[in-house]
C-alpha positions as CSV (number, residue, x, y, z in Angstrom):
1,X,109.1,90.1,125.6
2,X,107.3,89.7,122.5
3,X,103.7,89.7,122.2
4,X,102.1,86.4,121.7
5,X,100.0,87.6,118.5
6,X,102.8,88.8,116.4
7,X,105.7,86.7,114.5
8,X,106.9,87.6,110.8
9,X,103.2,87.9,109.7
10,X,102.1,89.3,113.0
11,X,100.8,92.5,111.3
12,X,98.5,90.5,108.9
13,X,97.1,88.5,111.5
14,X,96.3,91.7,113.5
15,X,94.8,93.2,110.5
16,X,92.8,90.3,109.6
17,X,91.6,90.3,113.4
18,X,90.6,93.9,113.5
19,X,89.8,95.1,110.0
20,X,86.3,95.5,108.8
21,X,87.0,95.2,105.2
22,X,89.6,93.8,103.0
23,X,92.2,92.8,102.2
24,X,92.1,94.2,98.6
25,X,95.0,93.1,96.4
26,X,96.5,95.7,94.1
27,X,99.1,95.7,91.3
28,X,99.3,91.8,90.9
29,X,99.9,91.6,94.8
30,X,102.1,94.0,95.4
31,X,100.4,95.6,98.0
32,X,97.0,95.1,100.0
33,X,94.4,97.4,101.1
34,X,92.3,96.8,104.4
35,X,89.7,99.2,106.3
36,X,90.6,99.2,110.0
37,X,87.9,99.2,112.6
38,X,88.8,102.8,113.3
39,X,87.7,103.8,109.7
40,X,91.5,104.0,108.4
41,X,92.3,102.5,105.2
42,X,95.7,100.8,105.6
43,X,98.0,99.4,103.0
44,X,101.0,96.6,103.5
45,X,103.5,95.3,101.1
46,X,103.9,91.2,100.3
47,X,105.5,90.6,103.6
48,X,102.9,92.2,105.7
49,X,104.7,95.4,106.4
50,X,102.9,98.7,106.9
51,X,103.1,101.3,104.1
52,X,100.8,104.1,104.5
53,X,97.2,104.9,105.8
54,X,94.7,107.4,105.5
55,X,91.1,108.2,105.4
56,X,90.6,108.2,101.5
57,X,90.8,105.1,99.8
58,X,92.0,106.3,96.2
59,X,94.7,108.3,98.3
60,X,96.3,105.4,100.2
61,X,96.3,103.4,96.7
62,X,98.1,106.6,95.2
63,X,100.6,107.1,98.2
64,X,101.1,103.1,98.4
65,X,102.1,102.8,94.9
66,X,104.6,105.7,95.3
67,X,106.4,103.8,98.2
68,X,107.1,100.9,96.3
69,X,108.1,102.8,93.1
70,X,110.4,105.3,94.7
71,X,108.3,108.5,94.6
72,X,108.8,108.6,90.6
73,X,105.4,110.4,90.1
74,X,105.8,112.9,93.0
75,X,107.9,116.1,93.2
76,X,108.9,117.8,96.7
77,X,109.9,121.6,97.0
78,X,112.1,123.1,99.4
79,X,111.6,126.9,100.0
80,X,113.3,129.4,102.3
81,X,112.0,128.4,105.5
82,X,113.5,129.8,108.4
83,X,112.7,129.3,112.1
84,X,114.5,132.6,113.3
85,X,112.7,135.7,113.9
86,X,115.5,138.0,112.8
87,X,115.7,139.6,116.4
88,X,118.9,138.9,118.8
89,X,118.4,138.5,122.6
């Protein structure tokens, strides 16, 4: 059973209903930024799908751009992480 308020644009309608500020469009409308009623900044793409959220507006803008651009400006490092403590039982 589907929620009565949800449709293809259901996420956008809920954001409009429960947001304190927004939408603020960035990068020629490729994503929008909203301040939720709980103090979190949320970003959505053109279709209204959620991208990311966070407490700091500038961080959400940065990571929204990273998600849309395929993480071109960020790097990830993997170190020798082990969950074993070296003891056999």
